[in-house]
N, C-alpha and C positions, 0 to 999 in steps of 0.2 A: 601475622606471618605472611610473607610474600609467596604467591603461587605463580609458578612459571611453566609455560608450555613452549616447546621448541618444535616448529614445523620445518622439516628438512627437505631440500631438493624439490621445492615446489615451482611450477611454472606460473609465475606471478603476472596476473593481468590487472593493470592498474589504470583506471580511467583518467587519473590526474597526471599520467606520465606518457601521454601520446600513445597509449596502448602498446608501448614497447614491451616485448615479452622477455622476461629474464628468469633463468633458473637460479633461484636463491633460497636462502633459509630466512625464517622470520621468528623472532622471539617475542613472546607475550609475557608481560609481568602484570599480575593481577588483572585489571580490566583494560589495559592499554597495550598497543603495539610499541615495544621497547627498542627493537633493533631489526634492521633488514640488511643482510649482507651475504656475500658468497660463502663465508665460513663463520659459524658461530659455535663457540665452545659449548659442548653438551654436558660438561661436568656440572654437578649441583643443579641440574634442571629436574623439575618434578615430573614432567611428562614429555616424551618425545613422540612426535607423529612423523612417520616417513611418508612424504607426499610424492614419492617417485611416480611419474605418470599421471599426476593430478594437477588440475588448474586451480590456482588460488585466486580468489577475487573477493571484493567486499560483499558482505551479507546483503542480499537483495532487499529493496524497499518498496513496499506496496502502499501507494499513497491514497487509495480509496477502496475500502471494503466495509462490509457489515458482517463481522466475524460470526456472531451468533446465528446468522441466517444459514449456516451450514446445516442446521436442523431442517431447513425447508428445501434442501437440495432435491431437485426433481419433482417438487410438489405441483408446480404449474408451468409446464413447458409448452412451447410453440404458441405463445399468446402475445398480443400487443402489450405495451407497458401499462396502458390504462386498464385493460381487463385483468392483467396479471396482478396489479396492485389492488384495484377496487374489489374484484371478485374472489381473490384467493389469498394474497399476502396479508392485507389489512385485517380481514376476518380472523386469520390464524394468529396474527400479532396481538389481537385483543385478549387472548388467553395466555400470553407470555407472563412469566414471573422471573425474579432474579435467579433462581436456581436453574431454570431452563436456559437462560442466557449464559450462565456460568458454564453449563455443560456444552452448549453450542460453541462457546468461545474456546473451551479446551479442545474440542474436536477440530476447530479451525486451526488452533495453535499446533496440533500434531501435524496437520497438512502443511502449514507454513514451514515448520522446522524441517520436515522431510523433503521439501522441495526448495530449500535454500533461502527462504525469506526470514530475515532476522528483525525487521522493523515493519510495522503496518500502521496505517492511519484509519481509524474506525469511527463511524457515526452510527449510533443506534440507541437502544434503551437499556435500562438497568446497567449503566456503565460502571458502577462501582463493582458489580459482579464480574464484568469483563476484566476490570483491573485486577481482581483477585485471580482470575485465570492467567493473566499476563505475568503476574508475580510468580505463580506456581510453575509456569512454563519456562521462565527465564528469558523471554524475548523482550523486544523494545516496542513501545507503542505510543502513538498520539491518539488520545481518546476525546471524542466530542459527543455530547448528548444531542440527538436529533430533535430540534426544536420546531414544532408545528403549532400555529395558533389560529389559522384561518380567520384572522381578524377579531378573534374573541379576546377582549382585554384581560379577563380573569385568567384565561388559559395562557396568555402571553406572559403575565407576571409569574405564573407557576413554572413555565418553561425556562425563563431566565433564572429563576431561583434554583431550579434543578441543575442547570449547567454550572452555575456558580458553586453549588454544593459539591459537584464533581471536582471542580478546580480545587476547592478548599480541602477536600478529603484525599484526592489522588495525585495532584500535580507534584512531581518529584518522588512519588512512591516507587517501591521496588528498586532500591539503590539508585534512584534517579533515572530509571529506564522508562518511566511513564511521564508523559507531558500532556497537558489538557488544552484543547482548543474549544472555541465556540462552534456550535453545529447547527445554524439555521438551515432547515432542510432544503429549501429552494425558494425562489422568488414567487412561486405560485402557491406555496403552502404557508409561507411566513409573511405576515403583513408588513407594510412599509414601516409602521411604528416599531415592530420587532427588529427589522433589519437596521434601522437607524439606532436603536438602543444597543444592539450588538456591536455596531461600529464604535459607538462611544465607549462601551465597556471594554472592548478589545484594546483600544488605545490606553485606557486607564489601567488595565491589568497586564498589558504587554502580552496578550494572548493572540494566537493565530485564529483564523476563521476557515471552516471547512463547509462547503456548500455545493449542492447540485445546480448546474446552470445549463440551459439550452440542450437538453438531452433529446427532445423530440420536436418534430415539426409542429405538432399540435401545441406544444408549449410556446413556440414562437407566435403562432397564429392567435392564441388566446391572449398573449401579452400585447400584441398589436391591437387587438379588439378592445381590451380593457384599459390599456395605458397609452396607446398610440406610439409605443416604443418597443423595440426588441429588448430581450432581457438584459444584455450588458449595457445598452443605452439607458435603460431604467436604473440599473444599479449605479451607473456613473452619475446620473442626474441626482440621485439621493445621497451621493457622497459615500457610498458603501465600499468602493474598491480601494485596494492598496496592495503593497508587496507581501502582506501577511495573509492574503486570501488565496486559498487553494480551491479552484473551481473544477469540480468533477464533470466529465463528459464533454461539454463544449462541442457538440456535434454540428449544430446549425449556427454558423457564424458568418456574418457579413464582413466585407473588407473593413468597413467602418468600426465594427466591433473588435476586429483584430487590432486595429490601431488603438482602441480604448484599452484593451488588455495590455498591449505593449506600453502605453503611456503610464499605466498604474503598476506595471511590473507584477501583474497577477500571475500566479502559478497555475498550471493546468495539470489535471490528472486524466490521462487518456485510458479509456476502458473498452478496448476494441471488441472483446468476445461478448460482453454483455450488450453492447450496442448492436452487434451483428445478430445476436440471438433474439433480441426484442425488436429487430428490424427498425432500429432508431435512425440508422444512417452511419456515415463514415466521417469522422472528425478530420478537419484539414490540418493534420499534424505536420506534414512537410512544409506547408505554408507558415505555420506557427514557428517552426524551427528556423525557417528562412528569415523570419522577423526577430530572431534572437529572443524568443519567448521561451521560458523554462517549461518544458513538457516532461512530466514524469509518467509513470505507469501504475495502473490499478487493475484489480480483477473485478471490482464490484463484489456483491455478495454471491455465495455459492448457489443461491436460489435462481440467479439469472446468468450463470456462467458456464458450467456448473462446478468448476473447481477453482482452487487458489494457486495453481501452478504458474508462477510468474515467468518462468522461462518459456513456457508454451504461449503465454500472453505476449511476450516480446516477439516471438516468431510471427504470431498472428498480426501484431501491429505492423511489423516491417513488410510482410507480404501484402497486407491490406492497402498500405500506402502506395506500394508499387503498382498494384492492379488498378487502384482508383485514379492514379495520375498517369498511368501507362509509361512510367519512368522507372526502370530497374535500379537506378542509382539512388533513389530517395530512401531515407531512413535506413542507412546501411548498418552493418552489424555493430560497428563501434558506437554509432549514435544510439542504437537500441540498448546496448549495455549501459550507456550513460543514463538513459531514462530510468533504469532500475537501480542505479547506484548514486552517482554524484548529483544528478538532477533531482532525484527523489529526495536526497538529503537537503538540497537547496530549497525545494518546495516546502519542506517541513521545518526550515530554519535550523537544521541539524548538521549542516555541512562543515562546521568547525569540529564536529565530533565523529561523524561517520561518513560513508559514501566513497571513500578511497583508501588505498593501502599506504598509510604514511605513519612514520614514527610520531607518537604522541596522540594519535587518534584512538578511539575505542576499538578494542579487539572484537569487531563484528566481522567474521570471516567464514567463507565457505570453501570447501574443496569439491571439485567436480572430477569424477573418475573418467579418464579418457579410454580406459581399457574396457570398452563396451562396444557391442557390434554396431550400434548406431553412430559411434564416434571414431571408427577405424576404417580406412587410414585417415590420419589427421593432417592431410596435405594443405588444408586451408589455414587461415590465421586462427588464433585461439578464439577471438570474438566471433568469427563466422561459424566456427565449429560448435560454439555454444548456442548461438541464435538459430542456426538453420538445422543443426543435427540433434542437439541435446533436448532433454526435457527434465522435469523435476526429479525423476527417478535416478538420474545420473549423479545427483548430489550424494556425496559420500560422508561428508563431515560438516556439521554446522556449529559454529561458535558464536556466542553473543555475550558481550561485556566480559570477555575473557573466560567464559564458562562453556565447556563442551556440552551441547544439548543433544547432539547425535554424532556417533563415531562408527565407521564401517556400516553405515545405514541402520544402526540400532539406536533408538532413543535412549538417552541416559537420564531423562528427567521426568517423563510422563509414562503412565501405564496405558498403553494403547488399547488393550483388550477391555479394560475396565471402562475407559472413556467411550468406546464403541457401543458397549452394552447399555450404558446410561443414555447415550444419544438415541439409540433405537427405542428405548422405553419412553424417553421424553416426547419424541414425535408421535408415538402411539397415543400417549395421553392427550397431546394437543389436538390430534385428529378427532379423538373421541369427544373432546369438549365442544366441538363445533355443532 
């Protein structure tokens, strides 16, 4: 039986249409955008949403996070990445299990839905349990298992086996909403043998690769000391890079590395709030964009951000580029919206399905209510009103794969109170276990 939703009178903001703003109606049939026009017959429609005064845009895409780490929100603040990881996060992670990761992922899913993110790319552990949460929540995800071997051959084989098991059990799951990537953690935690094996398997299975690269200056210095090469130079040398690689962070890049990234069409996930909080540095996003490199946006985990609000992340990204380059024109509001929509879709090789408002694409759609004190008067363009004025709490409606996940700011799929209670209990138990 066909399910239809008619969204009437929306201010449509479409990154694939030169950001021209049109007040139109949009018809969803099942999981797809079926029609966009000035007038659509509303007879025989299952559900009508009046979007008067609301901006309609593609569901936002978060290309780098660790969803289950919502449990560690505020656990270890105001620390360097080294201390944050070694002294606090890794000891806590040693006591994780599948149920804890499921609860953390559900908590993260609530936050994503409420702030307008319909797709996220995740790298973590117990990913089958994260997939279960994605299925329950109704959102879209690219999942990868965080592979760390530190040069240990037995550990390496186990990590590869784990990621392939995730692919075999979850790729295409949840009505096709879940896609699986390989997730070698980083060049400093994954051996050269592991990285080369991942490259070979990614080609064989036609899978993408999700990896952290060049997050801190220490990482660069260690790479130069150990290998005589900067991280991207090293990855280039071993034949790891390609258009299917999504590299998170990329804060410390030389001009030569930017050329390497461009040559291999590597996709970048920029995580400004996490990079600022951990004092990692400022990624050269404006320079990457000038070089026609695909730059998307990520929040990183809630333990180093400390939220998953992608609209807030976009504002931070734009302002950070302006102040670091002393140029108010860089990373303008249109470019910022692209990072969280069509560029995010391109990074995850999903741009034929999501990332723009087009007939035939998946119905991943959000509505932002402009009738809020922080968005009135709306004398700016729609994109600048979103980037510089809005935040996640202005999201009114979230639809993914043609299913309404939130309407009038009320979740329709998950029980918030139950999830909050379980998350509080989980972190209590994890703290007691240390």
